Structures are given as C-alpha cells and as structure tokens.
N, C-alpha and C positions, 0 to 999 in steps of 0.2 A: 503495500500499500504505499502511494505518494504520503509525504508528508512534509507540512508548509507551517509557519509561524501563524499565519492567517489563509483563512479562504473568505474570498469575497465571491459573493453572489448577485450577478449582475454585472453586465458588461456595458452598461450606457456610460454616460458621461460621470457620474455621481461614483458608479463602481470602478470605473478607469482612473478617476483622481484618487481616489481613495486609496488605489492598491498602490499606483506612483507616488503618493505620498509616504507610505509605508514601506516600500521599497527603496526612498530615499534614506530612510531612518534605519534603514539595515535589517529589514524584517524580509522574510522568505515569502512570496506570496502567490496565490494561484487564483485565477478568476472562471467561475464558472457560469456559462450563460445557455438560457433555454433553446435561444433562438440557432440555426446555422448562419455562418459568416456571410455577409452581405445582404441579410433578410429586409425586403422592403419594407415599410412602413408607411403609413398614409399621413401621419404628424410631420409637423414642421419646427423648425427651431429659428428665433432668432436672436443673433448676438449683436447687443447694443454696444455703445461705447463703455459702458460702466460694465457691460459681460467682457469685452475685449481689453480692457483694464484689471478683471479679475482674471482671465488668463495669463497675461503679461507678468503679473504680480505672483503667479504659479509657476513661473518660467517656460508657460508654455508656446512653442515657437508659431507666434500667430501669423506669419508668413506663409505657414502651409496653408492656412484657410484659401484666400484668393487664388491661391498656385494651384488648389484640388479643383477649381471652376466653381465658388461658392458665388452666390447672385449678390453684388453690391446694392445695398440700398441707396437710393438718392434722395428720396422723400418719404416724409410720413403726411396721412390723411385723414381727419377725421371732420364730423360733424357737429357745429355748436350752434343751435339756436337755427337750425335749418339752413345752415351756412357751412360751405365746403371749406376747412382750414388746411392750409398747404405748410408745411415746415420743412425745410432743407437740412440735410444731415449735411454736417459740417466734416465728421472724422469716419474713417472706415466702420462701417456696420455691414452687416450681412443676413443674407436670409438663405437656408439649408433646409434640403429634405433629412428629416431624423436620421435614417440610415446612412446619411453622408456623415452626419454629425457624430454616431456611434463608430462608424468605421475609421473616423479621422482620429478619434480618442483611442480606439483600439489599436490601430496601426503605432500610435505614441507609445502605448504601453509595451505593447510587442517589442517592437523593432527600436526604442531608446532606452528601454529598461529590462528587455528581456524577461517581460511577465506570460506567463504560460496564461493560453485563454481555452478551457474546454468549451467548445461549442457544443449547440444539440445535447446539454446537458442540464435540463430542467429539475430542478429541486423541487420535490414533495415534502422530504422528510431529513431529519437531522438528528443523529444518535449521540447520546454522550459517551465518549470511550478515554478510559487510561486519561483522566485529566484535562481531557479535549474532546474534538468533534469527530465525527465521521459524517461526509457528506458525499454522498454517490461514489463510495469507495475510494474518497480522499482524506486524509486527516488533517485536521488542524489544529492549535492549540486555542485558537479562537476563530470566529466567524460573523463576519460584516455582513448583514443583508442589504443591498442596494437594489431594491426591486420595486418593481411597478405597482401601482394601486390595488392590482387585480390577482397579487399573489396569495397562494394560500401553502403556508409550510406547516409543518407538523413537528414537535419536539419530543423525540421519545414517544412518540404515538398519540400525543395531545396536541390540540390546536395552539398554533403557536403565532405565527401571523395570519390573519384572515382577513378578507375584504371589509373595509370600512365605508359603508355607504352614506356616511354622515361628510364624508368630505367633496371637494367641488369635482363636479363631471365636466369632463369635457368630450366633445366630439367633432372630428376634423375630416377632411378629404382632399384628395388633389386632384384638379381638373385641367382641361387642356382648353386653351384660350387663343384669341389673336395675339401675335406676337408683343411683347412688350419694349418700349424703346428704352424704357428704364426700369430700375428696380425699386419697388416701391412698398410700404407697409401701410394698410388701410385699416382703420381701427373705426368699430361704429359701436356706440351704447344707445339704447332706447329703452324707455321706463316699458315699454310696451313690452320688451323681452323679458321681463318681470327677474332683474338681478342678473341678466347674461350679458355679455360682451362678445362681440362678434368680431372677425378679422377677415381680410383676403390681404395674401402678400406673394411675390413672386418667388418661385423657384429655378426661374429657368427662363429662358426667352418665350417660350409659349406653356409653360406650366405655374400653376397656381394651388396655394393651400387655402382653404377657407374652413374656418371652424368656427364653434361655438365653447362657451365656459360658463357655468353657472354651478351653484348647489342647488341640485335638483334631480329628479331621476332621468336616467337615461331616454326613455320613450318618450317623454315631453322633449327633452333637448333635439332628439331626431328629427320632430315634427318642427320644432322651429329653424332648424337647419334648413331643412327643404323650404320654408317661406323665407328665409333672410337670402339663401342662393336663388330663388324667383325674383327676390326685389333687388338686391346688391350687385349679382354676380354677372349680370348682361352689361350693367353699369363700368365694369371694372376688367371684364375678363373677354367682352364681345362675344 
C-alpha cells in the first residue's frame, strides 16, 4: 500500500493548491480525483484582478493563464435602474471553462511539484488504519477533503460528509453564439429572480457560460435559468 503524509481528496483548484502548499512545507502528498483527466465541465470561472493577485501571492506562474488560451475580459456589464452600465477592465482578468482551470492547476501540481494525481478514483469510504487513514487503497496520516457540494463520504461506515441542501445552489451551461469581438462578463440581478443573480461571460470566440446562483432548490433554479436565457441570451450571444 502506498503511504503519504496527506491524502487530498479532489483535484479542483482548492485541492491542488492545498496539495502544493503542503508539498512546499515538506509533506508527501497524493491527490485522489473522481473524474478522468480532462473531464469536461459545463461551469466556468472568472479570474478577477483580486484573484490574479492571490495567485501571484501563492507564487503561481500567472503567465501560463493567457499562454494556455484563456479569454481575456475587456469589459464588465450590468444593469442599474434599467440602464446598461459598462466598466472597462484595467488589468488582465480572464474567463475560463472550469475544466481549463482544473487542468491548469493539476498540471502545476504534477509538473512543478511532482504530486501524483490518481484519476478516476472517486472516494466513498475512509477507514481508520494504524493511526492514520486508508482511502481507496492508499494510506495517509491525514486526509484533507477538497470536494464539491454534492460529495458524500463515509468514515468507518458512518456518514461523514453529506450533501448540504442549505448551501447556495448554482446551475450553468455552455452555449454557442455569434463570435464575440471582445471578452466580457455580464452580471444581472433582478428582484424578480428572488435572490438570484445571473451571468453570461465569454469562454472563447463563440462560446459562452450562462448561469444562475441562489439559495434555493435546484428545480426552481432550473426553470429560472430557462427564463433568463430566453430574456438575456439572444441579446448577448446572438
């Protein structure tokens, strides 16, 4: 059985950066990821100026982001009192598909820090073993769970991590539209959405991420996404 100081569950941004920080401090680390390498996700990410600064503080080579083909944001747009407001982006900010973000940080963990990532290794059970833990045939003195909101994991056969329906719920999709002349992030909030905010942003020349986020049940949010797409998407994506 392979042995590590820490097993990190989840190879998203949180898991990858937790693993690299542990490796910097001299710990041996392994990451377990339930999806296969390059798994496509329909959600997206926005890297704001604040986000870019955090990455620099963590010594991440931010020049890799545009080099990998991330779409730079030129403007933010939003409605205020039924008027469309435009805000120009002064410093580099980027929109990325989530699988792009994951791949970028996974590559960083693997190539720069030589951290092994076990793909297709979904975790359902953790067992206490000899002062540590066994996870999917790997031993770790500690386990760090950097998992999504829908994760469900048992510890020694008892529920340990379960889905928390009280947390904010989001839903998004990727659509094709007319080619964008520039990268943008459009944000919309309307009282009619009952505490929901919605967005459209560019992921590429003719790809857009559309989504909603609010503290409510998934079914209602799904219907609201359809309404929002009918109302705003033709305006922004053609």
